[in-house]
N, C-alpha and C positions, 0 to 999 in steps of 0.2 A: 344510697342518698345519691343523687347526682348533684351538679354543680347549682342548678337550678332547682332543685330540691327533690323531692320522691319520685321513682321511676312511675308513670302514671299505668293505671292496668285500665284497658282497653277491651270491647268486647272482642278484640282480634288479639288480644295478649299481650304481654308487657313490651314497653320500648322505652322510647323517650323523646322529648320537644324539641325540634330543629331549631336554630337559633331565629330561623324566619316564622317559627309558631308552629310547623306541620308535626302530626304524629307520625312518628317511625316506628317499625315495628322490625323483629328479626321473623325470618321464612326462609329455612335451608342453609341458616348461618350468614345471611346476607343481610342487611339492614335496608328495609325498603319503606318508601311512603305509603302510609296506611289507608288513604282516600285510593292511592293508584293500584293498591293490592286488592282493595275492598270492589271499585269496579271493575277489575279482570276477573275476579271469583267469578261475578255476578253474568258479567256480558261478552269475555274474553278478552282477547288482546285488545289494546288502545291503538286505535290506527294512525299509522304514520302521519304525522303534521297535525296532530291532536293533543288536548291537556284535559284532564278534567278539572272543573271548575266547580267550588262550593258556592253552590246559589244562596246561601244567607248570608257568606261573606265569613262565616266561622270556619277557620281551619281545623279546628277541632271536630266539626260535625261530621262525620264520616259516614252518616247514613245512608243508602242509597238514593233517597227519595232528594237527598241532597245535595247531590253530585250529579252534575252533567258532562258528557263528553261534547267540548266544543274544537273548532278549529282554531290553530295557534293565533291567526288574526282578528278572530272574533274575541279569544280570550284576552287578545293585547287590548281590543276595543273596549268589551266590559271594564275593564281594569281601569283605562284612561279617560273616564269620564263619557264614553259614548254613551247615547242611546237608542234601541233600536225602534223605529216606527212600526205600524202594524202591517205595514206593505213591506215588511221585510229590509229597506233603506235604512241606514246611520246617519244619524246627528250626530258631529262631535262641536262642543263649545271651544271656543275661541279664549286663549288666555289674557289676551289684551281686550278685545273690545266684550267679550263674553257674550257675543251672539253664538246660537248653533247653527250650524250650516252643515248641508248634506256632504257627506265622505266622497269626495271624487276630484277629479283634475282642476273642476272649474273652481273650485273654494279653497282648495289646499294643495299644497306639493306634497306628489305622494311617493312613499318608497316602493322600491321593486316589490316588496313582500305584500304591499297593499295597506299600509296604514299613514296617516298624516305625519307630515314631520313637521320639526320648528314648534310645536303648539300651538300655533297661530293662523289665521285663516291667511290666504293669499294677499288680500289687499291691505291687514293689518303687517303683512311679513316685508311687504314692498312698499310702507311707510318708514321702516325700520330701517331698512338698508338704504333707501335714499337718505335719510336726515344722517345716518351713521358717514354715507360716504359726503356728505355735505361737511360733516364736521370734521372728517379727516383730512380732505382738501383745504378747509379752513388755517387747521395747524401747520399743515404742509407749507400753506402761503407765509403764515406768520413766522415758522421757522425760517424758511428763505428772506424775509425779510431783516431778522434776527442777525444772521448771518452777515449781512451786511454793513 
């Protein structure tokens, strides 16, 4: 019996559930993630820069039909609320205005790795930065007048 209940039994063997909800199993005396091990047994090594994604969102469902090998950028976009269009382009919701906008430098500030920064579109980000700057200048002006 572990801290979070009995050790789970899985088609792949005994193991444990990680704090983040993934099934881990022992292979060769080493604790490995069950979904990664399952994928590698069927398809070979996971390519560099790729992750294994659970298509249905259930971290304990390690059936091969539920696992997909995706790039790290694509995996981050999937879990970041982005939507993939039929033409392969991505749309991301802005956390401020709620609008879905294409992922690209025209609508977002993009990191070196290729994902949007700050969670807000470029126009919303600019409005917030300008408002913050105005407020900071107003406070500085008040501080100067209070010192006199």
